GUTI-678654 format. One line per 3 residues: number of its first residue (from 0); their letters; for each residue z negated, x, y of C-alpha. Coordinates in Angstrom, 3 decimals. Layout:
BEGIN
NUM = A = Z:X:Y ~ ... $
This chain:
BEGIN
0 = MGI = -109.933:76.875:77.785 ~ -107.862:74.007:79.148 ~ -110.735:72.631:81.213 $
3 = LLS = -112.680:75.840:81.809 ~ -111.980:75.800:85.552 ~ -113.222:72.217:85.892 $
6 = IFI = -116.386:73.138:83.959 ~ -116.746:76.214:86.176 ~ -116.512:74.151:89.369 $
9 = FSP = -118.369:70.973:88.447 ~ -121.120:72.351:86.176 ~ -123.645:72.320:89.080 $
12 = LLG = -123.377:68.501:88.935 ~ -125.484:68.642:85.774 ~ -128.305:70.286:87.702 $
15 = ILV = -127.968:67.802:90.561 ~ -128.321:64.862:88.147 ~ -131.339:66.359:86.361 $
18 = LAL = -133.035:67.205:89.669 ~ -132.365:63.686:90.966 ~ -134.221:62.262:87.943 $
21 = LPK = -137.084:64.762:88.166 ~ -140.417:63.131:89.163 ~ -141.920:64.106:92.514 $
24 = GRE = -144.480:66.870:92.556 ~ -142.676:69.037:89.992 ~ -141.817:71.829:92.439 $
27 = KTA = -141.970:74.683:89.925 ~ -139.698:72.816:87.533 ~ -137.268:72.029:90.370 $
30 = RLL = -137.041:75.703:91.308 ~ -136.488:76.733:87.686 ~ -133.802:74.062:87.163 $
33 = GIV = -132.053:75.094:90.365 ~ -131.882:78.729:89.296 ~ -130.873:77.993:85.689 $
36 = TTL = -128.068:75.637:86.769 ~ -126.445:78.345:88.895 ~ -126.253:80.510:85.779 $
39 = IPL = -123.674:78.150:84.217 ~ -120.897:78.898:86.759 ~ -121.865:82.560:86.571 $
42 = ACA = -121.400:82.466:82.789 ~ -117.984:80.809:83.264 ~ -117.007:83.585:85.677 $
45 = LIL = -118.003:86.231:83.151 ~ -116.005:84.447:80.416 ~ -112.944:84.443:82.683 $
48 = YGS = -113.387:88.119:83.504 ~ -113.856:88.959:79.832 ~ -110.613:87.114:79.029 $
51 = YLA = -108.847:89.084:81.770 ~ -110.115:92.394:80.374 ~ -108.913:91.289:76.924 $
54 = GKD = -105.395:90.947:78.320 ~ -105.242:87.228:79.156 ~ -103.450:86.473:82.438 $
57 = FAS = -105.377:84.513:85.068 ~ -102.261:82.343:85.485 ~ -102.908:80.851:82.029 $
60 = FTE = -106.049:79.148:83.348 ~ -104.432:76.157:84.992 ~ -105.084:72.414:85.027 $
63 = KIT = -102.658:69.790:86.290 ~ -103.141:66.008:86.147 ~ -101.509:63.243:88.185 $
66 = WIQ = -104.097:62.157:90.728 ~ -102.663:59.932:93.478 ~ -99.228:58.318:93.716 $
69 = FGR = -97.986:56.267:96.657 ~ -94.696:55.567:98.420 ~ -91.224:55.774:96.921 $
72 = FEG = -88.556:58.157:98.085 ~ -85.517:58.649:95.914 ~ -84.831:62.121:97.308 $
75 = LPD = -87.995:63.543:95.747 ~ -87.863:65.044:92.241 ~ -90.186:62.418:90.699 $
78 = GSF = -89.136:59.628:93.053 ~ -92.554:59.259:94.732 ~ -95.032:60.920:97.030 $
81 = SIL = -97.661:62.185:94.618 ~ -100.732:64.380:94.743 ~ -101.906:66.189:91.630 $
84 = YEL = -105.337:67.343:90.594 ~ -104.345:70.927:90.004 ~ -106.524:73.965:89.604 $
87 = GID = -105.500:77.561:89.055 ~ -106.544:81.090:89.854 ~ -105.109:84.500:90.520 $
90 = GFS = -106.917:87.788:91.068 ~ -108.019:86.989:94.618 ~ -109.296:83.485:93.942 $
93 = FVM = -111.125:84.680:90.808 ~ -112.847:87.468:92.743 ~ -113.967:84.919:95.354 $
96 = MLL = -115.241:82.542:92.666 ~ -117.148:85.382:91.021 ~ -118.641:86.357:94.396 $
99 = TAV = -119.640:82.722:94.965 ~ -121.259:82.408:91.537 ~ -123.221:85.651:91.953 $
102 = LAT = -124.440:84.851:95.471 ~ -125.323:81.261:94.558 ~ -127.584:82.511:91.759 $
105 = LAA = -129.196:85.108:94.024 ~ -129.638:82.519:96.802 ~ -131.364:80.224:94.298 $
108 = VTA = -133.703:83.068:93.299 ~ -134.366:83.789:96.987 ~ -135.133:80.144:97.737 $
111 = ASF = -137.764:80.114:95.000 ~ -139.842:82.494:97.129 ~ -139.082:81.254:100.640 $
114 = IKE = -138.470:77.470:100.419 ~ -141.843:75.722:100.283 ~ -140.940:72.216:101.476 $
117 = APR = -138.979:69.760:99.274 ~ -137.479:72.336:96.872 ~ -135.874:69.603:94.737 $
120 = SFY = -133.758:68.341:97.650 ~ -132.962:71.906:98.685 ~ -131.592:72.853:95.267 $
123 = MLL = -129.569:69.641:94.973 ~ -127.831:70.463:98.261 ~ -127.428:74.118:97.274 $
126 = LLL = -125.675:73.090:94.050 ~ -123.462:70.633:95.936 ~ -122.529:73.454:98.298 $
129 = EIG = -121.658:75.661:95.314 ~ -119.273:73.005:93.946 ~ -117.447:72.899:97.281 $
132 = MLG = -117.170:76.665:97.554 ~ -115.915:77.142:93.996 ~ -113.402:74.315:94.352 $
135 = VFA = -111.921:75.727:97.544 ~ -110.889:78.918:95.771 ~ -109.439:77.200:92.690 $
138 = AQN = -107.544:74.347:94.393 ~ -103.776:74.630:94.057 ~ -102.771:71.892:96.484 $
141 = LLL = -103.603:71.166:100.094 ~ -105.482:67.894:99.659 ~ -107.724:69.182:96.878 $
144 = FFV = -108.473:72.262:98.988 ~ -109.368:69.991:101.899 ~ -111.644:67.785:99.781 $
147 = FFE = -113.633:70.773:98.532 ~ -113.597:72.307:102.024 ~ -115.135:69.130:103.442 $
150 = LTL = -117.751:68.987:100.693 ~ -119.367:72.127:102.099 ~ -119.903:70.602:105.568 $
153 = PAM = -122.596:67.943:104.897 ~ -124.402:70.215:102.438 ~ -124.621:73.079:104.943 $
156 = FLL = -125.496:70.699:107.789 ~ -128.556:69.415:105.908 ~ -129.586:72.826:104.573 $
159 = IGK = -129.572:74.282:108.089 ~ -131.123:71.288:109.843 ~ -134.023:70.574:107.479 $
162 = WGK = -135.068:74.032:106.277 ~ -134.149:76.162:109.291 ~ -136.252:77.495:112.156 $
165 = FES = -137.392:75.880:115.425 ~ -133.905:75.105:116.804 ~ -132.307:74.464:113.432 $
168 = EKA = -131.116:70.951:114.296 ~ -129.191:72.285:117.282 ~ -127.618:74.964:115.065 $
171 = AYS = -126.767:72.369:112.410 ~ -124.991:70.103:114.893 ~ -123.187:73.091:116.400 $
174 = YLI = -121.995:74.010:112.910 ~ -120.885:70.452:112.182 ~ -119.015:69.935:115.462 $
177 = YNG = -117.096:73.218:115.426 ~ -116.218:73.027:111.741 ~ -115.445:69.325:112.048 $
180 = IGS = -112.887:70.113:114.745 ~ -111.393:72.794:112.518 ~ -111.231:70.329:109.629 $
183 = AIL = -109.504:67.720:111.793 ~ -106.849:70.227:112.839 ~ -106.395:71.295:109.229 $
186 = LIV = -106.010:67.685:108.084 ~ -103.276:67.091:110.669 ~ -101.394:70.185:109.482 $
189 = FTI = -101.695:69.196:105.822 ~ -100.634:65.601:106.542 ~ -97.519:66.707:108.435 $
192 = LFA = -96.576:69.108:105.643 ~ -96.985:66.363:103.045 ~ -94.995:63.854:105.098 $
195 = RTG = -92.137:66.313:105.700 ~ -91.952:67.801:102.208 ~ -93.342:65.154:99.842 $
198 = TTD = -95.649:67.664:98.147 ~ -99.033:69.271:98.642 ~ -98.498:71.909:95.962 $
201 = IAS = -98.955:75.349:97.523 ~ -96.282:77.110:95.442 ~ -93.720:74.366:96.140 $
204 = LRT = -94.475:74.443:99.860 ~ -93.867:78.177:99.952 ~ -90.400:77.681:98.465 $
207 = ILA = -89.503:74.685:100.644 ~ -90.594:76.262:103.933 ~ -88.829:79.522:103.111 $
210 = AGE = -85.592:77.546:102.713 ~ -86.302:75.448:105.825 ~ -85.069:72.343:104.023 $
213 = SPI = -86.906:69.721:101.984 ~ -85.624:66.691:100.057 ~ -86.776:64.567:102.996 $
216 = GPI = -85.064:66.567:105.727 ~ -84.937:69.878:107.628 ~ -88.090:71.633:108.810 $
219 = SGS = -87.334:73.472:112.022 ~ -88.660:76.911:112.881 ~ -90.462:75.518:115.934 $
222 = MQT = -92.294:72.973:113.764 ~ -93.330:75.695:111.339 ~ -94.573:77.815:114.236 $
225 = ALF = -96.610:74.913:115.653 ~ -98.134:74.214:112.247 ~ -98.969:77.891:111.763 $
228 = VAM = -100.680:78.138:115.164 ~ -102.736:75.022:114.406 ~ -103.723:76.474:111.041 $
231 = LIA = -104.629:79.781:112.688 ~ -106.995:77.942:115.042 ~ -108.539:75.902:112.216 $
234 = FGI = -109.281:78.920:110.041 ~ -110.127:80.978:113.137 ~ -113.064:78.631:113.762 $
237 = KLP = -114.289:79.179:110.219 ~ -113.930:82.988:110.252 ~ -114.864:82.939:113.244 $
240 = VLP = -112.460:84.419:115.799 ~ -113.552:84.972:119.407 ~ -114.082:82.738:121.437 $
243 = LHR = -114.763:80.229:118.628 ~ -117.815:82.124:117.381 ~ -120.908:80.760:119.116 $
246 = WMV = -121.790:78.252:116.399 ~ -121.958:81.037:113.827 ~ -124.546:83.013:115.795 $
249 = NVH = -126.744:79.908:115.973 ~ -126.506:79.382:112.215 ~ -127.328:83.015:111.418 $
252 = VQA = -130.365:82.920:113.694 ~ -131.775:79.530:112.656 ~ -130.933:79.014:108.967 $
255 = PPA = -133.275:80.126:106.146 ~ -132.394:83.413:104.386 ~ -131.075:81.790:101.169 $
258 = VVM = -128.671:79.631:103.190 ~ -127.483:82.489:105.404 ~ -126.818:84.580:102.305 $
261 = LHA = -124.254:81.980:101.238 ~ -122.992:81.307:104.739 ~ -122.349:84.953:105.625 $
264 = GVL = -121.463:85.895:102.055 ~ -119.010:83.112:101.164 ~ -118.472:80.347:103.721 $
267 = LKI = -117.193:82.613:106.498 ~ -114.751:84.042:103.974 ~ -113.059:80.656:103.502 $
270 = GAY = -111.440:81.313:106.878 ~ -110.062:84.639:105.655 ~ -109.023:83.088:102.345 $
273 = GLI = -107.143:80.342:104.187 ~ -105.323:82.817:106.409 ~ -104.198:84.769:103.357 $
276 = RFG = -103.415:81.881:101.027 ~ -101.805:79.566:103.604 ~ -101.023:81.780:106.591 $
279 = IGI = -99.315:84.661:104.802 ~ -98.530:82.641:101.677 ~ -96.840:79.595:103.237 $
282 = FPE = -95.858:80.842:106.717 ~ -94.987:84.543:106.189 ~ -92.354:84.687:108.967 $
285 = QFK = -94.644:83.047:111.517 ~ -97.517:85.324:110.503 ~ -95.249:88.311:111.057 $
288 = KFA = -94.314:87.066:114.552 ~ -97.986:86.722:115.499 ~ -99.133:89.924:113.765 $
291 = VLI = -99.669:91.868:116.998 ~ -101.743:89.042:118.493 ~ -103.802:88.792:115.296 $
294 = AIL = -104.388:92.568:115.346 ~ -105.542:92.399:118.968 ~ -107.864:89.492:118.156 $
297 = GVV = -109.240:91.579:115.309 ~ -109.945:94.544:117.579 ~ -111.537:92.255:120.184 $
300 = NLL = -113.752:90.717:117.481 ~ -114.687:94.162:116.211 ~ -115.590:95.596:119.619 $
303 = YGA = -117.161:92.442:121.076 ~ -119.430:91.923:118.072 ~ -120.379:95.600:117.963 $
306 = FLA = -121.200:95.833:121.687 ~ -123.360:92.700:121.601 ~ -125.115:93.816:118.410 $
309 = LVQ = -125.966:97.065:120.214 ~ -128.007:95.295:122.933 ~ -129.834:92.685:120.842 $
312 = TDF = -133.627:92.738:120.591 ~ -133.833:90.558:117.459 ~ -132.637:91.875:114.087 $
315 = RKV = -131.277:88.449:113.118 ~ -128.978:88.536:116.137 ~ -127.986:92.111:115.346 $
318 = LAY = -126.813:90.932:111.936 ~ -125.148:87.821:113.388 ~ -123.004:89.797:115.829 $
321 = SSI = -122.426:92.396:113.128 ~ -120.781:89.660:111.016 ~ -118.473:88.779:113.914 $
324 = SHM = -117.583:92.447:114.259 ~ -116.884:92.910:110.560 ~ -114.675:89.829:110.435 $
327 = GIV = -112.518:91.648:112.992 ~ -111.751:94.213:110.293 ~ -110.408:91.379:108.107 $
330 = LIG = -107.998:90.365:110.887 ~ -106.975:93.992:111.430 ~ -106.112:94.400:107.753 $
333 = LAA = -104.170:91.137:107.583 ~ -102.179:91.946:110.717 ~ -100.933:95.182:109.129 $
336 = LNE = -98.923:93.121:106.611 ~ -98.680:95.982:104.137 ~ -100.380:96.689:100.840 $
339 = AGI = -103.118:98.930:102.242 ~ -103.969:96.501:105.045 ~ -104.059:93.335:102.949 $
342 = KGA = -106.069:95.104:100.252 ~ -108.469:96.366:102.917 ~ -108.879:92.846:104.315 $
345 = IFQ = -109.646:91.405:100.873 ~ -112.006:94.291:100.065 ~ -113.745:93.621:103.394 $
348 = VVS = -114.108:89.935:102.523 ~ -115.890:90.830:99.273 ~ -117.761:93.856:100.579 $
351 = HGL = -119.162:92.115:103.649 ~ -120.159:89.168:101.478 ~ -122.318:91.441:99.329 $
354 = IAA = -123.717:93.562:102.170 ~ -124.485:90.620:104.481 ~ -126.259:88.789:101.646 $
357 = LLF = -128.371:91.889:100.951 ~ -129.263:92.420:104.614 ~ -130.266:88.790:105.135 $
360 = FLL = -132.335:88.812:101.948 ~ -134.234:91.871:103.199 ~ -134.579:90.195:106.590 $
363 = GIM = -136.165:87.194:104.866 ~ -138.723:89.444:103.163 ~ -139.541:91.124:106.474 $
366 = EDR = -139.983:87.823:108.298 ~ -142.157:86.507:105.479 ~ -144.430:89.567:105.603 $
369 = LGT = -144.498:90.194:109.370 ~ -143.717:86.784:110.845 ~ -141.085:88.228:113.169 $
372 = SEL = -137.672:89.902:113.336 ~ -137.987:91.125:116.951 ~ -137.252:94.840:117.072 $
375 = HRI = -139.906:95.725:119.658 ~ -142.614:94.297:117.386 ~ -141.592:96.201:114.249 $
378 = GGL = -141.966:99.913:113.540 ~ -143.142:102.470:111.001 ~ -142.420:100.292:107.968 $
381 = AKS = -141.686:103.371:105.857 ~ -145.433:103.991:105.592 ~ -146.511:100.537:104.425 $
384 = APL = -143.322:99.527:102.590 ~ -141.336:102.604:101.484 ~ -139.217:100.720:98.927 $
387 = FSG = -138.268:98.024:101.413 ~ -137.415:100.656:104.008 ~ -135.271:102.595:101.560 $
390 = FLL = -133.318:99.506:100.542 ~ -132.885:98.477:104.173 ~ -131.534:101.909:105.070 $
393 = ASA = -129.170:101.851:102.073 ~ -127.891:98.415:103.169 ~ -127.278:99.693:106.702 $
396 = MAS = -125.385:102.692:105.328 ~ -123.179:100.358:103.300 ~ -122.522:98.188:106.362 $
399 = LGL = -121.497:101.108:108.575 ~ -119.095:102.376:105.898 ~ -120.797:105.280:104.154 $
402 = PGM = -118.427:106.892:101.583 ~ -119.323:105.873:98.059 ~ -120.135:102.319:99.114 $
405 = SGF = -117.909:99.244:99.339 ~ -117.867:99.172:103.147 ~ -116.082:102.512:103.297 $
408 = VSE = -113.267:101.428:100.983 ~ -112.564:98.223:102.909 ~ -112.632:99.811:106.360 $
411 = FLA = -110.534:102.793:105.272 ~ -107.812:100.624:103.718 ~ -107.721:98.129:106.609 $
414 = FLG = -107.349:100.850:109.242 ~ -104.928:102.832:107.078 ~ -102.701:99.775:106.930 $
417 = LFE = -102.903:99.149:110.680 ~ -102.270:102.809:111.546 ~ -99.030:102.528:109.566 $
420 = SMP = -97.786:99.528:111.570 ~ -99.677:99.536:114.932 ~ -101.247:102.972:115.531 $
423 = VVA = -102.262:102.352:119.158 ~ -104.134:99.133:118.349 ~ -105.740:100.826:115.355 $
426 = AVG = -106.891:103.785:117.480 ~ -108.658:101.437:119.901 ~ -110.263:99.606:116.988 $
429 = TLG = -111.847:102.773:115.587 ~ -114.301:102.686:118.500 ~ -115.880:99.718:116.762 $
432 = III = -116.772:101.837:113.743 ~ -118.630:104.302:115.980 ~ -120.538:101.513:117.721 $
435 = TAA = -121.361:99.961:114.332 ~ -123.118:103.166:113.299 ~ -124.985:103.197:116.612 $
438 = YLL = -126.371:99.644:116.503 ~ -127.293:99.722:112.820 ~ -129.031:103.083:112.954 $
441 = RAV = -130.785:102.161:116.215 ~ -132.200:98.981:114.675 ~ -132.998:100.204:111.157 $
444 = LGM = -134.406:103.617:112.050 ~ -136.524:102.046:114.785 ~ -138.015:99.573:112.312 $
447 = TFG = -138.575:102.029:109.479 ~ -139.382:105.390:111.113 ~ -140.397:104.383:114.630 $
450 = QEK = -143.941:104.081:115.933 ~ -146.074:102.049:113.538 ~ -146.647:98.559:114.966 $
453 = GAM = -148.126:96.698:112.044 ~ -148.035:97.150:108.290 ~ -146.233:94.839:105.882 $
456 = KAD = -148.625:92.901:103.668 ~ -146.771:94.047:100.560 ~ -143.716:96.038:99.568 $
459 = IQG = -140.852:94.543:97.570 ~ -142.245:93.207:94.325 ~ -141.525:91.063:91.269 $
462 = AEF = -138.463:88.839:91.371 ~ -137.521:90.199:94.807 ~ -136.014:93.213:93.059 $
465 = IPV = -133.362:91.021:91.393 ~ -131.170:90.257:94.447 ~ -131.624:93.767:95.861 $
468 = LVL = -130.645:95.627:92.709 ~ -127.796:93.281:91.749 ~ -126.205:93.419:95.203 $
471 = LFF = -126.635:97.188:95.504 ~ -125.091:97.591:92.073 ~ -121.923:95.717:93.076 $
474 = ILV = -121.753:97.551:96.423 ~ -121.901:100.927:94.687 ~ -119.513:99.987:91.861 $
477 = IGV = -116.836:98.823:94.323 ~ -117.410:101.919:96.451 ~ -117.149:104.366:93.558 $
480 = MPD = -114.560:102.495:91.434 ~ -112.499:100.381:93.850 ~ -109.920:99.632:91.165 $
483 = VLG = -112.440:97.159:89.731 ~ -111.180:94.909:92.545 ~ -107.776:96.504:93.050 $
486 = GPL = -106.594:95.696:89.518 ~ -107.094:91.901:89.670 ~ -105.722:91.804:93.229 $
489 = SST = -102.338:93.311:92.345 ~ -100.952:89.957:91.161 ~ -102.012:88.308:94.419 $
492 = LQS = -100.237:90.921:96.517 ~ -97.069:90.507:94.443 ~ -97.143:86.717:94.875 $
495 = LGI = -97.463:87.176:98.641 ~ -94.482:89.515:98.657 ~ -96.565:92.424:99.971 $
498 = RG = -95.251:95.899:99.283 ~ -96.610:99.261:100.291 $
């Protein structure tokens, strides 16, 4: 158990090594190895969850080893600037690691059907991406978080650029530039914190900044505010927050379905995770001061994304702007700074990850069968593909917040929290929910029950049922039994000092 988290995070390396040694021309074997390797982190996640259900605290799964030591300063507890290799989880980080493990496996299954060129290289990069995503959520110090955060950039850049659509290289460079800028800002913030406090440990930083005094010297309120604003921008790019969103639309439109499933399902959520873990966790007073601005940004994201989704003529772009809109709900929940709001934001992070992955998987099937995602060229699919149409409609219902599905729980809690603290801003934001129903029903009903414009070659079949049924299962379970998530999250809310 002492190294379970390290096994969890780095187990995809085994698949990368085996795939690297695999002879060329063994495409079927490469696909099978890629899928099987993703099952190892998933098994680790299930072991962790089983231990939690058996009464074992997530806090007991920790690893701490001296990693880097440099510089002497007698005022520090151990007499030196040191960085530890330290991993740990709480309810929130475990839920995100479980989401990552599930979506990585489903993305690998999806790629087996849709990735025809160089599958060995594709799966090696996919597994590298999984290591980065898992590590981000388990890292317990700033530098380790940053290392894992950076590991996702080259993997995503290559996955988008090589296996994407016609303008995939442009989308890949857009992704790299925007996220590179965010990473640079984040590195500056982390470096200043380390230099002023002598530690990168997240728990220690929370204590030091709350006191405003470190062994090295005082940390003024203005410095903390400047660092918080810089961090808000860095994670705002990742989320993304308007007007730092354009790169994300390009990625959603150009990347292959398996990659977008992970991008929309997990990578966007690193921005939300950072705002919660570092924004609220390390800079609670500064977050409180900027709460109104964050709420307004959330409402702007929600309405802007919804309005633009309403006028799109391509279903990929509808889903891209829908993601921007739904990330606004995360900001709305966080800005409430109460239990309902924060819970709603975290539920939205998980719920949107599942729903977006399902919608983009179904989009991939549709593009494979019809060769297009343009709304004016698709209609009457319910006749030729009734199962596909039913699943697509169910996914749209989940996305617009139908009661009994995960989207309803997250939206209800986020707005409940904001109505408690900022009722006027919350009232304006509810318009976004109405527009969400309009653009999703317009697009989905037009494709499924509109005038028939060409039949799908085949309905959903074979292994394609796996991602659909697994994702729908989780969406319904969270919607019907939200305490499945609420229970593990209680410890996270307590550590953040959030009360009802």
